[in-house]
C-alpha positions in Angstrom: -20.7 11.1 -14.1 -21.6 14.8 -13.6 -18.9 16.6 -11.5 -21.3 18.6 -9.3 -19.9 18.7 -5.8 -22.6 20.6 -4.1 -25.9 19.8 -5.9 -25.3 16.1 -6.5 -27.6 13.8 -4.5 -25.5 12.0 -1.8 -28.2 9.4 -1.0 -31.7 8.5 -2.2 -33.5 10.4 0.5 -31.3 13.6 0.3 -33.7 16.3 -0.7 -33.3 20.1 -0.3 -36.3 22.0 0.8 -36.4 25.5 -0.7 -38.7 27.8 1.3 -40.5 30.5 -0.5 -42.5 31.8 2.4 -43.6 30.6 5.9 -46.2 28.3 4.3 -44.8 27.6 0.8 -41.8 25.4 0.2 -40.5 23.3 -2.8 -39.3 19.8 -2.4 -41.6 18.3 0.3 -44.8 16.3 0.0 -46.7 19.4 -1.1 -46.6 20.5 -4.7 -46.1 24.2 -5.5 -48.2 25.7 -8.2 -47.0 29.0 -9.6 -49.4 30.8 -11.9 -49.9 34.2 -13.6 -49.3 36.1 -16.8 -46.2 36.1 -18.9 -45.9 39.9 -18.3 -47.1 42.3 -15.7 -49.3 44.8 -17.6 -51.1 46.7 -14.9 -52.1 46.6 -11.2 -55.7 45.8 -12.2 -54.5 42.8 -14.2 -52.5 41.4 -11.3 -55.2 42.0 -8.7 -57.6 40.1 -10.9 -55.2 37.2 -11.2 -54.4 37.2 -7.5 -58.1 37.3 -6.5 -58.9 34.2 -8.6 -55.8 32.1 -8.3 -55.2 32.3 -4.5 -58.4 30.2 -4.1 -57.4 27.6 -6.8 -55.2 27.2 -4.8 -52.1 28.6 -6.5 -49.3 29.1 -3.9 -47.3 31.8 -5.8 -47.8 34.3 -8.6 -45.5 34.8 -11.6 -45.3 37.9 -13.8 -42.4 39.3 -15.8 -41.4 42.9 -15.5 -38.1 42.6 -17.5 -38.8 40.6 -20.7 -36.1 39.0 -22.9 -37.8 39.2 -26.3 -36.5 37.9 -29.6 -37.5 41.2 -31.3 -36.2 44.5 -29.9 -39.6 46.0 -31.0 -41.7 43.7 -28.8 -42.9 44.7 -25.4 -39.9 44.7 -23.0 -41.8 44.8 -19.7 -42.8 47.5 -17.3 -39.5 47.5 -15.4 -39.5 49.2 -12.0 -43.2 50.2 -12.3 -43.9 46.5 -12.7 -41.9 45.6 -9.6 -44.1 48.1 -7.6 -47.2 46.3 -8.9 -45.8 42.9 -7.8 -44.9 44.3 -4.4 -48.4 45.7 -3.9 -50.2 42.5 -4.9 -47.8 40.5 -2.8 -48.6 42.6 0.2 -52.4 42.9 -0.4 -53.0 39.2 -1.0 -50.2 37.7 1.2 -48.9 35.6 -1.7 -45.3 35.1 -2.8 -44.2 36.5 -6.3 -41.7 35.2 -8.8 -40.2 37.3 -11.6 -37.3 37.1 -14.0 -33.9 38.7 -13.6 -31.9 39.4 -16.8 -28.8 41.2 -15.5 -26.7 41.8 -12.4 -27.8 45.4 -12.2 -31.5 44.3 -11.7 -30.8 41.9 -8.8 -31.0 44.3 -5.9 -34.3 45.9 -7.0 -36.0 42.6 -7.8 -34.8 41.0 -4.6 -36.4 43.9 -2.7 -39.8 43.4 -4.4 -40.0 39.7 -5.1 -39.7 36.4 -3.2 -38.0 34.4 -5.9 -35.7 35.4 -8.8 -36.1 33.5 -12.1 -33.3 32.9 -14.5 -34.7 32.5 -17.9 -33.6 29.9 -20.4 -31.6 32.4 -22.4 -29.5 33.2 -19.3 -28.9 29.7 -18.0 -25.2 30.0 -18.9 -24.8 33.7 -18.1 -22.1 32.7 -15.6 -21.5 36.2 -14.2 -25.2 36.5 -13.4 -25.3 33.0 -11.8 -22.3 33.9 -9.6 -24.0 37.1 -8.5 -27.2 35.3 -7.7 -25.2 33.2 -5.3 -25.2 36.4 -3.1 -28.8 37.5 -3.8 -30.2 36.2 -0.5 -33.4 35.0 -2.2 -34.4 31.6 -3.8 -33.6 31.2 -7.4 -35.7 29.5 -10.1 -33.3 28.3 -12.7 -34.8 27.4 -16.1 -33.1 24.9 -18.5 -31.5 26.5 -21.5 -33.0 26.3 -25.0 -30.6 23.5 -26.0 -28.8 22.7 -22.8 -27.8 19.2 -21.9 -28.8 17.8 -18.5 -25.1 18.1 -17.4 -25.0 21.8 -18.5 -28.2 22.4 -16.6 -26.9 20.8 -13.4 -23.6 22.7 -13.6 -25.5 26.0 -14.0 -27.2 25.2 -10.7 -23.8 24.4 -9.2 -22.6 27.9 -10.1 -25.3 29.5 -8.0 -24.9 27.1 -5.0 -21.1 27.3 -5.1 -21.2 31.0 -4.8 -23.3 30.9 -1.6 -26.9 30.3 -2.4 -28.3 26.8 -1.6 -31.9 27.7 -2.5 -32.1 26.8 -6.1 -35.2 25.2 -7.8 -34.6 23.7 -11.3 -37.2 24.1 -14.0 -37.6 21.9 -17.1 -39.3 23.9 -19.8 -38.6 22.0 -23.0 -35.7 22.1 -25.4 -35.5 22.9 -29.1 -35.8 20.2 -31.7 -36.5 19.6 -35.4 -40.2 19.4 -34.6 -42.2 22.6 -34.4 -45.7 21.4 -33.7 -45.1 22.3 -30.0 -43.1 25.3 -29.0 -40.4 23.0 -27.5 -40.0 19.4 -26.7 -40.7 18.7 -23.0 -38.1 16.4 -21.6 -39.9 14.5 -18.8 -37.1 12.0 -18.8 -34.9 14.9 -17.6 -37.2 15.5 -14.7 -36.9 11.9 -13.6 -33.1 12.0 -14.1 -32.7 15.2 -12.2 -34.6 13.8 -9.2 -31.9 11.1 -9.1 -28.8 13.2 -10.0 -29.5 16.2 -7.7 -31.1 16.9 -4.3 -32.6 20.2 -5.6 -36.3 20.6 -6.2 -37.4 20.2 -9.8 -40.5 21.8 -11.4 -41.9 21.9 -14.9 -43.1 24.7 -17.1 -45.7 23.1 -19.4 -46.7 26.5 -21.0 -43.3 27.2 -22.6 -42.9 23.5 -23.4 -46.0 23.1 -25.6 -46.9 26.7 -26.6 -50.6 25.9 -27.0 -53.1 26.3 -24.2 -55.1 23.2 -25.1 -52.0 21.0 -24.5 -51.0 22.5 -21.2 -53.3 20.4 -18.9 -52.3 16.9 -20.1 -48.6 17.8 -20.0 -49.0 19.3 -16.5 -50.6 16.1 -15.3 -47.7 14.0 -16.8 -45.2 16.2 -15.1 -46.8 15.6 -11.7 -47.0 11.9 -12.4 -43.3 11.6 -13.2 -42.1 13.3 -10.0 -42.0 17.1 -10.5 -42.1 19.1 -7.3 -44.3 21.8 -8.8 -45.4 23.6 -11.9 -45.2 27.2 -13.3 -48.1 27.9 -15.6 -49.1 31.0 -17.6 -52.6 32.3 -17.3 -54.2 35.7 -18.0 -57.6 37.4 -17.4 -58.0 37.7 -21.2 -55.5 35.4 -22.8 -56.0 36.6 -26.3 -55.1 40.1 -25.2 -51.9 39.2 -23.5 -49.0 41.3 -24.6 -46.8 38.3 -24.9 -47.2 34.5 -25.3 -51.0 34.9 -25.8 -51.3 31.5 -27.5 -50.1 29.5 -24.5 -51.9 31.4 -21.8 -54.8 29.8 -20.0 -57.9 31.7 -18.9 -58.2 32.1 -15.1 -61.2 29.7 -15.2 -59.2 27.1 -17.0 -56.3 27.5 -14.6 -58.6 27.0 -11.6 -60.0 23.9 -13.3 -56.5 22.6 -14.1 -55.4 22.8 -10.5 -58.4 20.9 -9.3 -57.7 18.2 -11.9 -54.1 17.8 -10.6 -55.1 16.9 -7.1 -56.0 13.2 -7.7 -52.8 12.8 -9.8 -50.8 14.2 -6.9 -52.4 11.9 -4.5 -51.7 8.9 -6.8 -48.0 9.5 -6.6 -47.9 10.3 -2.9 -48.0 14.1 -3.1 -50.7 16.7 -2.4 -51.7 20.2 -3.3 -52.5 22.1 -0.1 -54.9 25.0 0.4 -53.3 28.4 0.9 -53.4 29.5 4.5 -54.3 33.0 5.7 -56.8 33.8 2.9 -58.9 36.7 4.1 -60.5 37.9 0.9 -63.5 36.7 -1.0 -62.9 35.6 -4.5 -64.5 37.6 -7.3 -66.6 35.3 -9.6 -64.5 34.4 -12.6 -67.3 35.4 -15.0 -66.9 39.0 -13.7 -63.1 39.1 -14.0 -61.7 42.1 -15.8 
């Protein structure tokens, strides 16, 4: 029995709806697809991504501006300049944006520029950060820790909710194992379990789970089939040139095709992927993307 007083499901039909914008919400009949690069690299890059993915349809864009990297010599993100890029793309294309927060000191600036703050796997049990995010005033995307149990994952969400923020979306992204053929081991059993344990929306990150772009599509379909409320998937205009996680990033064309292939799977389990409303820009042909 998990002692979660606030996020525990009280009855089978108890489901929190986390609203990202006027037209995008997690936890209802519609699945939410979040797409974009691991890291924001330039305004041109993010404009290209937005132009293509909004018509997929992808309901929100992702892009890291503060990057937790294993090596201190790896690209650490654009920081505040990256937040300005996200804000411009968000306004120009009328699409919500999601980006990672690594410390309490970053919360205010990120909350000003983004629609959802992501807690990465390395910070799932950064309890001071979780408490502060309870006062952030924006939805939180909470990723499962690298080796976290389901109970530890649920209690991390409890920290945020118990400090005043009910808008938490949980994200299964795989856990470490003795096997290294895939980047992590995706725990789809945890997705099904979390849908019974908690009333919070649950999404899946197939990109970080498998670490290889050719495995992302089948795993994404399996995630939808087992009850996930959405997906967050890495893609890039030129995947091989991505400054981080290049091996797992899809091309924009592959991302568009993947979303199309998910629609019948969603329908089969009583869900749907809705077109994005308010689109006023013509898509640039994918073959001409920068």
